[in-house]
N, C-alpha and C positions, 0 to 999 in steps of 0.2 A: 504494500500500500504506500509506504514512504517513497519507494523508488518511482512508483507511478506519479505521485504528487510532484516530486522533484523534476520528473520528465516534463510534466505539463508546464511548470514554471519556466523551464529552459525553452520550451517551444514558444511560450508567450513572449519571452524576451527576444528570441530570434525574429519573430514576426513583427514585434514593435520596432526594433531598431534596424532591421535589415530590409524591410519591405519597401519597394519603390513607392515614392509619394505620387499618387495618381492625381492629375489635374482635372478638376471638374467645376462646372458652374454651381453657384449656390443661390439660395433664395434669401431674401431679407428677413429681418426679425419681425414677428407679429407684435401688434400693439400690447397684447397682454403678457408677452414674454413667458408663456407657460412652459418651462423647461425647454429652452431653445435648442435648435439642432441645425446641422448642415445636411443638405440633400445632395446625393450624387445622382445627377440626371441619368447617366448611363445605367445606373443600378436601380433607380426608382426606389430608393430606400432612405428614410430619415432615421437617425439614431438618437433617441432621447436617453435620459438616464434611467427611466423606468419602462420604456417601450420602444418599439420600432414602428415606423409608419411607412406603408407601401403604397405606391401608385402603379398604374398598369399602362403598358403601351397599347397601341392600336391593335397589334396582332393578338395580344392576350384577350382584349375585349371582344374581338371578332370571333375567336374560338369558343369562348365561354357561352353556355346557354343561359346561366344566371349567376348571381354573386357567389353561390356555393362553389362553382367551378373555379372562380378566381382565388378563393381561400385555399384550394388544394395546391396552388402554385407557390404559396408562401413556404419558405424553408422550414419553418417550425411546425407546419400543419400537414395533415394527411387525411385521406378518406379511409375510414374504418369500414371495410366491406361487409362486416357482420351486421352492424347496426345501421349502415348507410349514412353515417353522420361524420362530421369533421372532428378530428381529435388532435391533440398535441403529440408530436413525435416523442416528447419527453415523458408522456404519461400524465397522470393527475387529472383533476377536474378543470374543465374549461367552461367559461361563461361567454355567450355570444350576445352582442348588442347591435341594434341598428339605430344610428344616431343617438346613442346613449340609452335606448330602450332595450330591455331584455327581450331577446328574440328566439323563437323556436327554429328548428331546422327548416320547416316549411316556410316561415317568414323569410329566411335567407334565400330560399329558392324563388320566392316571389319578387325578388329584386333583380331587375334587368342589369346586365353588365354595363350598359351605357350610362346608367344612373350612378354608378359607383365613382366617387371622387377619390377616396383613399380608404385604407384599412389600417386601424391602429391595433398593434399586437402588444399587449401589456404582459411581460413576463414578471413584472413586479406590480401587482394590482394596487390601485389607490385604496384608501381606507374604507370607503363605502362598499368595496367588493372583496377586500382581502380575506374576510372570514368565510367566503363562499367558494372561492376558486383559486387555483394556482396560476391560471392564465386567463386573461380577458381579451376578447377580440371584438372590436367596435368597428362596424362598417358605416362610413360616412357617405351619404347620398346627396344628390342634387336637390334643388327646390321642388316644391309640389306642383303637379299639374294634373288635370282631369284625365282619368284613364282607368283601365281595368286589367286584371291579370288572373289567369286561372291555370290549373294543371293537375295532373294525377300521375301516379306511378305505382308499379307493383313488381316485386321480385320474389320468386318462389322456388323452392327446391322441388325437383320432379319426382323424387322417390321417398320423401319424408315430410313431416309436418314442419315446414319452415316458410313463413310468409312475412314480408315487410311491404306495407301498402299505405298510401296516403293520397290526400287530395286537398286543394286549397283554392280560395277565390278572394280577390280584393277589388274593391271599387272605390274610386275617389271622385268627388265632385265638389269643386270649390274648396272650402276650408274643412270639409268632412270626409272621413274615410271609414269604410266598413270592411271587416275581414272575417272570413270563416275558414276553419281548418278541421281536418279529421285525419287521424293516423291510427294504424293497426299494426301491432307486432304479435305474431303467433308462433309458438313453439310447441310441438307435440312429438316427443321422442319416446319410443317404447323399448329402447335397448341401451340403457345406461348401466354399466357394470361397475360395481363398487366392491373393493376388497379392503377390509379394515381389521386391524389387529390391536387388541388391548392386552398388555402384559404388565402384571403388577403383583406385589406381595401384600397380603392382608391378614392380620392376626397370625403372623408367622407362617402362613401358607402361600404357595405360589399359584397364581391364576393366569390363565391365558385364554383369550377368546379370539378365534380366527373366523371372521364372517366373510361370506361371499354372497352378494345380493345383486339381483337384477331389478331395475326400476323402470316404471313407465311414468314419465313426468312431463310437465309442460306449463305454459302460462299464456294468458291472453292479456295484452295491455292495449287499451284504447284511450285516445284523447280527443276531446271535442273542444274547440276554442272559438269564441265569438268576441270581436273587438270593435269598439267605436272610438274614433279619435277626432277631436276638433282643435285646430290650431289657428291662431291669429298671430301673424308674424310680428315679432318685436313687442308682443303684448302678453299673451298667455297661451297655455296648451293644456288640454284635458284629454285623458284617456281612461276608458272603462273596459276591462277585460273580464270575461267569464270563462273559466276553464272547468271542464269536467274530466277527471281521470277515472277510468274504470279498469280495475285490475282483479284478476283471479289467477291462482296457481294451484297445482296439485302434484302429488307424488305418491305412487303406489308401488311398493317393492316387496318382493318375497325372496327368501334365501335360506341358506343353511350355515351352521356354525359348528366348529369343533371346539368344545369347551373342555379345558384341562384344569384340574385341581391337583397339584403335586403330580403323582404318577397316575392318577385316575383320569380317564378321558371318556367323553360321551358326545353323541351327536345331537344337535339342536336344529329345529326349524323356526322360522320367524316371518313376520310381516311387519312392515313399517309404512304407515300412510300419514300424509299430512296435506294441509291445504289452507289457503287464506283468500279472502276477498274483501274488497272495499270499493266504494264510489265516492270520490272526493270532489265536491263542487267548491270552486275557489273564486272569489271576487277580488279584483285588483283595481284600485282607483288611484289615479295619478293626476296631480295638478301642479303647474309651475307658473310663476308670475314674474315678469320683468319689472324691476324697480329702477327706473332710470336706465342709463347706458352701461353701468358697471356692476349692478347688483341683481341677484336673482334669488327667489325664495321658492323651494320645492317641497311638496308634501306627497307621501306615498302611504297608502293603507291597504293591507292584504288580510283577508280573513276567510275562514272555512269552518264548517261544522259537519261531522259525518261519523259513521259507525264502521268498525272493522270486525271481522270474524276470523279467528285462527283456530285450527284443530290439529291435533296430533293423536294418532292411535297406533300403538305398537305392542306386539306380544311375541314372546319367545318361549318355546316349550321343548321338552325332551321327546325325541322322536319315538322311541318304543312305547312309552307310557302315556304321552300327552300331558304329563304334569307340567304346570306352568312354572317357568323360571321368573318371569316378570310380566306384568300387565301395565301399560301406560296409556291413560286416556287424559288428554288435556283439551279443554274447551275455553277459549278466551274471547269474550265479547267486550269491545271497548268503544266508548263514545268519546270522541276527540274534538276539541275546539282549539284552533290556532289563530293567532293574531300577530301581525307585524305592523308597526307604525314607524315612520321616519320623517323627520323634518330637517331640511338642509338649507344652508345659506352660503352663497359664494359672492366674493367681491374681487374685482380686478384692480390691482394697484399698478403703478408704473413699473415697479421693480419685480412684480410677480403676481401670483394668484393665491387667495386665501379661501379655503373650503372648511366649513364647520357644520356639525350636525349632531343629532340625537336619534338613536334608534332603540326601540323596545320590542322584544319578541316574547310571546307567552304561549305555552302549550299546556293545556289541561286535559287529562285523560281519566275517565271513570272506568274502572275495570270490573268485570264480572267474570270470575275465574273458578274453574274446576280443574284440579290437578292432583298429583300424588299427595299433597299436603291437605287435601280436602277442598271445601268450598270457601270462597272469600270474596268480599266486595271492598274495594278501596280506590282512592283517588290520588293522583299525583299532579304536581304542577312544576313546570320548568320555565323559569323567568330569567331573561338576560337583558341588561341595559348597557348601552354603549354611547358614551360621549366622545366626540373626536374633533380634532382641528388639525389642519396641515397647511403648510405654506410651501409653494414651489417657485423657483426662480432661477436666474442664471447670472454668473459673474465671469466675464471673459470666457475662458475655455471650460470653466467649472459650471456644472448645473447641480441642483440640489432639490430635495424634497424632505422637509422636516415635519414630523407629525407627533402628536401626543394624544393619548386617549385614556379614558377611565372606564373600565368594564366591571359590571356587577353581575354575578351569577347567583341566583337564588333558586335552588332545587329542593322541592319538598316532596319526598316520597312517602310511602306508607309507614316507614319505620324511622325516617330521619329527615332533618332539615339542614341544608348546607347553604351558607350565605358568605359571600366573599367579594370584596372590592379590590381591584388590581389596576395599577398604573401600567399603560401599554404604549410605550414610545416606539417610534420608528424613524430611521434616518436613511436617506439614499443620497449618495454622492456620485457624480459622473464627471469624467474628464476626457476631453477629446484629444487623443494622441496625435492623429493625423486626420485627413479628410475622410478616410475610410476605416479608421480604427478608433476604438474607445475603450475605456476602463471604467467599471462601475463597482461600487461597494454599497451593500445594503445590510442593515442590522435592525432587528425587531424583537419585541417581547410581547407575547400574547397568550391567553388561556384557551383551553379546549375543554368544553363541558362533556361529561359522560353522556353517551347515547341512551335512549330509553330502555333498550333490551339489557344493557349492562346494569342499569339501576333497578331492573324489574325484580319483584319477589317471586316470580314464576319458577317452577321446578318441573323438569321433564326427565324421563328415564332414557338413556341412550345406549346402555349395555348392562349386562349383569353386574351388580354392585357399583354402578357408575351413573350419576345423575348430572344434569346441567342446570345452573341457576345463576341469577344476577346477584348484585351486591348493592343494596340501597344506601350503604354508607360510603360510597365512592365520593372522592373529591375531584375537582377539576385538575387537569394537568397543565403545567406552565411551560411554554416553549420559548427558547431563546435561539433565534436563527440568524446566521451570518452567511453572506455570499460575496465573492469577489469574481467578477465576470469580465473577460476580455472578448471583444467582438471585432471581427474583421470581415469585410465583404468587398467584392468587385463583381464584374459581370458574370464570372463563372463560379466564384466561391461565395458562400455565406457560412462563416465559421464562428462558433462560440466555445470558449473554454472557461469553465467556472469551477472555483474551489468553494466547497460548502461545508458548514459545520452547524449542527443542530443539537442543542442540549435541552432535554425535557426533564423537568422536576416533577415529582409525584406522578410518574408515568403510569397510565392505566394498563394493567397487565392481566392477561388471562392465564390461569394455572389450575392445577389439581390440588385439592386439600382433602384430608380425612374428614368425613362427614358423620358426626354422631347421630344425627336425626334419622338417616336412612341406612346406617351401618356399613358404609362403603366409602367411595371417593366421590367428590363433587368437583365438576369443572366450573369455576367461578372467576370473579375478578377481584383484583386488589390494586391499591396504589403502591407501586414499587418505589424505590428510592429515587432512581433517575435512569435516564437512557441517553446515549450519545450516537450520533451518526455523522460521519464525515467522509469526504472523498472528492472526486473530480468528475465533472460532466463535460464530455466532448460531444458537440452536436453540430450539424450543419448539412449543407447540400452542395452538390457539384454538378454543374452543367457543362460538359465537355465542349459543346458547340455553342454555348451561350444562349441557348433557347430551350424550349420544352421538348425538343426532339429526343433528348435523353437527360433524365434527371436522376441523380443518385442521392439518397438521403440516409443518414446514419446517426445513431445516438449510442455512445458508449459511456457507462457510468461505473467505474470501479469504486466500490463503497465498503466501508468498514462500519459495523454497528455493534452496539453493546447495550445490555440492560442489567441493572442491579436490582434484584428483588427486595421485598421488604425485610427479608431475613439476611440480606447481605450477599447472596449468591450472585456471581457475575456470569452472564451469558453473552457470548460473542459470536459473530458471524461476519464473513467476508463474501462478497459476490461481485460479479461483473454484469450489470444490467446492460441489455443491448436491444437494438431494434434497427432493421434495415429495410429499405424499400427501393425499387427501381421502377421508373415510369417513363413512358414515351408517348408523345402525341405527334401525329403526322396527318395534316388535313383533317378529315372527319374521323380518323381512327385513333384509338388510344389503347394502351395496355399498361397494367400495373401488377407488380409482384411484391409481396410482403413476406418477410421471414424473421424469426427470432429464435434464440436459444433460451429456453426457460431457465430461471435461476431461483434458488431458495432465498427468501427474505424472512427476517425475524418478525414474528407476530406473537408476542407474549412467550409462553412456554413452547411454542411451535415454530417450525419452519415451513412456509408455504411457497409453492411455485406459482408464478404468473401463468396466464393462459398461453399455450403455444400457438404460433402462427406459421402458416405455409399456404398462402392464398395467391391465386392467379386470376386476373380478370381482364376482359377485353371489351371495348365498347365501340359503337358506331353511331354517328349523329347524322340525321337527315331532316334538315329544316327544324321544325318544332318537335320532332320525335328523336328519341334516343333508345338504343337497344344495347343490352348488356348480357354477356355470358361469362360464367366463371366457375371456379371450383375452390371450395374451402378445404382446408386441412388435407392437402394433397398427400395421399399415401399414408395418412395417420388419422386417428380420431382426435378430437379435442380432449385433453387430459389435464388432471389437476392432482397434485400430490401434497400431502401434509405429513410431517413427522415430528415427534416430540424430541426435546433435547435431553441429554443425559441427566440434567438437574431435575427433570420431571418425576413425580411420584408414580406416574403411569406411563409406560412406554407405549406410545400410540403411533400407528402408521395407517394411512388411508390412501388408496390410489383409485381415482375415479376416471372412467373413460366413457365418453358418449359415442357409441359405435355408429349411431345414425348419421352423424355428420362427417364420417370418414370419407374423404374424396367426394364430398357432396357437391353435385352439379346443380347450378341455379341459372335461371333465365329471368331477365328483367326488361321492362319496357316503360317509358315515361313520355308524357306529352306536356309541353309548357307553352303557353301563349300569352302575350302581353300587348297592350296598346296604351300609350301614354304612360304617365308616371303616377306614383302613389304619395299620399301624405305621410311623412315620417317626422316625428318630433324629437327634439334633442332632450331626451329624458335623463334627469340627473340621478334619480333614485331607482333602484331595482332590488326588490326583496322577494324572498321565498319562504313559505311556511315550512314547519318541520315535517318530515316524512311520516307516513302512517306507522303507528306503533304496533309492531307484531313481534313475536318471540320465536 
């Protein structure tokens, strides 16, 4: 790890001091001086201290069907063929905006390439988005004009239950815009193979359970969205959105197990079934008002109220006698209310820009629960408040963004109340080395609240002598993050080298403990002492011909991570995260290949692999139509592995393969048509409610 880090420092130094200085035109400073930049016309890229800004030439605009195609050309982004959405090559959560408004994949599709002025790629999100995503992508469009746009697409596997489908329509007249969307994602796989091993000692005796199970599982996810927008230029903007998310999932599995107790062995049979469903209506209201030429006040309110249902039923019995080893029936019905409100104010000074705001989010859940511990009714509330203010500006070749926040977390569970106030500062410094090179430093401190399932009092049986449950006494974990990033780009290369270090205090850790209540082991959560993660991330793209004829993208992240448990045990892990893609576009034809080598990463007392990739797709465009053919997981099924560490009380290994999607061939077709342009508002606030509470 040290050798890798030293090598990157050396590489950065060589690039900084030996790279030829490229001469390019620049653009002048904007009046607000919001983290100023120099643009390289030939490269169509502006480098800020917290973001990159891309513009597109005539060839790229003519090739693209919609804005989504333009996003694929960014060095940091790629099309995920499984979900048919744009994702970051570096991984993590991405948030997409159109003129500052949170946007869905379908909204991005509804934007014509000719309307796109530029795309802002935040690899260091501003305060209002930093708690929601690792990267933020904001598409800036031209002014409003009367027009309409509509489209539909479907992609389906020919031999198994795999469907991605969607449709959208937008209409603009004058200052008013109306939008309607529908999307469907369906999975129905009847051949998922799971092998799991539990090996442990209990009361001086050795136990081993070796399970082999075949599952039929799937899910259906639907989204319906209706939007109304009214915008009066240089005065005010109003938007109302109604979203309805409809989700259900199921899993039905049967299998056999060899159960060993010391030298005694017996055969078991089992079934494990589970499912959940919910319908989430969500109302999102946004209003912004210009106050003079330099001030703006914005308000965003998001709310929802709905019910969820989650069930689990599992049984294991001895084959010859039918005697039950364990029975597990869990029924959880929850009524959930979510609310998010945010008020923000911005002011433009001559020296820079000030942004301040207050956000409050509340999630209240009433649970009606039947499980191994019996019947119970209880309510929980998770409340978070966030005050923030940040100032951004520029001084000569230096750019900066300095922010300060105050975060309050107030979690009230069935058994405990946790309340904490925490100061959350953030600083970003940028320095322009040359016209096409920059150096950036970022440092921040922020809390992470436990998720609802980690705080839950629920208990479920997962194997003989082993249950799983939450911990209502969890505290928030506190994160101290630091990054040093070197960036270089020209017509053919776009390269970033970053050193990162992250320290987490009171880290939330999942582990096994002896459980007196049920007489075995319990998989639960604790606040460990701390965790550390550091390493290097090398990412970028290479265009040998300076065009989209051939584009190579790669991300390599050698990383070292460690965790110290509450009892002082030290857990370590090293890995080399990686992701590679090759794409080509020629006239109306395109092809893309994606591949990775899965690696084990630390997750509490376990090591988990990321999903494997080996996908090949080809496409052809004919006017408003687009046709796609491809194959997922060429020569292999998708597979996932988890194994416990030597420090764990239970030696646990599980290997899951979805055989249905091995070399899965899919066909897709889409149609998109537009006339005129749509109304888009520069929305300053974007919030999301908490996800549905299931266990």
